[in-house]
N, C-alpha and C positions, 0 to 999 in steps of 0.2 A: 474597815470595810473599803474594797476595792472595786472599781468599775471593771467591765470585762476586759478592756484594753489595758488598764493598769494591772490587772491579774496576769494578762499574758506577757506584759513586760516584766513583771516581777518574777515569774516563773520561767521565763525564757522559752515559752512555747508560742505558737502562732495564735492570732485571734480566733481563727476557725477551730482550733483544737479546744480552746476554752469555751466557745460557743457550742461545740458538739458535746463537751463533757459537762455542760451546764446542769444535766439532770442529776449528776452526782453530788452537786452543792445543795445540801438539805436546807440551809438557812439563807439561800440567795433570795432577793426580793428586788421589786422595782421601786425606786424612790418617786417622790412627787413629780419630778421631771421625766420619768419614764425610763430612767437609766437603771440597768441592773447592777445591783451591789452584791458582792460575794465577800463573806468573812474570810480572813486568812486561814482560820482553823478549818473551814471547809475545803480550802485549796490543799492543805496538809493532809486531811483526811482522805482526799481523793488520790493521794500519792504524789502529788506535785510538790516539787521542791522549789524554795525561794532562792534566787540567785543573790549572791552578795553584792552590794552595791560598790561601785569604783570608789576606792579611797578618795576623799576630798584632799586638795592639797592643803599641806600643813604648813603654817609659818615657821620660820626658824625659831622664833621665840615661843617656847612652850608655855602655855598658860596653866596656872594651877587652878584647880576647881575653886569656885568662889567659896564654897563651904566645905572644907576638909572633913569636918564631923559627920556631914551627910554621906559623903563618899565612904567614909569608914564604916558608919552604920550599914550602908547599903551592902557593902562587901561582907560584912559579918552576917547580914540576913541571907545573902546568896550562899555562903558557906553552910549556915545552919539548915537552909532548905536543901541544899545538895546532900547533907548527911541524913536528913529526915527521908529524902527520896530514896537514898541507898538502903536505909532501913526498911521502907515500905516495900521496896523491890525484893529484898531478902525474905521479908514475912510473906509476901505473895508467893514466892518461889517455894518456900516450905509448905504453905497450904496446898498448892498445885501438887507438890510431890506426895503429901499426905493423902489427898483425895485419890490420886492415881493408885497409890498403894491400896487404899481402903476398896477401890473398885476391883483390883486384881484379887483381893481376898474374898470379896463377895462372889465373884465368878468361881473361885476355888471351892468355896463353901456350897454354892449351888450344884456343882458337879459332884461334889462329895454326897450331897443330899440325894441327888438322883441315883447315885451308886447305892446308898443304903435302901432306898425304896425298892430298887431292883432285887437287892439281897433279901429284903424282908418278903417279898412276893415269892422268891425262889424257896425260902424256908417254909412258908405257910402252904406251899403247894397250890395246885390249881383251884380254882373255886368249885365247890361241891355243888351237887343239886340243891334246889332251893328247899328250905324246911317245909315239911308238909303242914298244911293248915290243919289245926285241931278239929277233929269232927265234933259237931254238937253232941251233947249228952242225950241220953234216952228221952224220948217225947213223953209227955204226959198223956194219959188216957183222956179221950174227950169226955166232957161231962155228960151225965145221963140226961136224956131229954125230959123236960118238965112240961107238964100240961100247962098250958097257958091259963092264966087267971082271968075269969070273964072280967071284961072292962065295965066300969060303972058308966051308965049313959050320963052324959052331961049335955048341955046346951050345945047349939050348933056352933056358936061363936068361939066358945071355949074350946071345943074339940078341934076346931079349925086352927086355933091359936096354939094348941099344944101338939098339933100335927097328928091327930088321931082321927 
């Protein structure tokens, strides 16, 4: 995490440029003292490049690392990670190429399908008139009128209840 002034010095741009581009730093925050802190990853993500530091003066007597085994292990780890990164980049490139080829193939199939639909419409001809609705069958004759049966007189409540 760098302050805005440290970020300006590390990237070789002015403080005002860092201040103006501060909206591009997604993970920048103010610390307890009110100083803005910017992660280096945000600087790199915004397209700013870190300047190499000036080399420190080296004494004539080159010192060997205190632990040669750690250095050997670290270098081996760097080599394995570099190889893994190259493998991942190759796999990603293959996947992107495959996706692009499949997208082109889908577009070709879509155009071909449109052509088949047009050909099918041409073969089947123009749409004809709608099919006629089937006429209903012959009507039955109306039933012969029947003389009403005289109603039986019932009490008023019951006839009111039965609707008569």
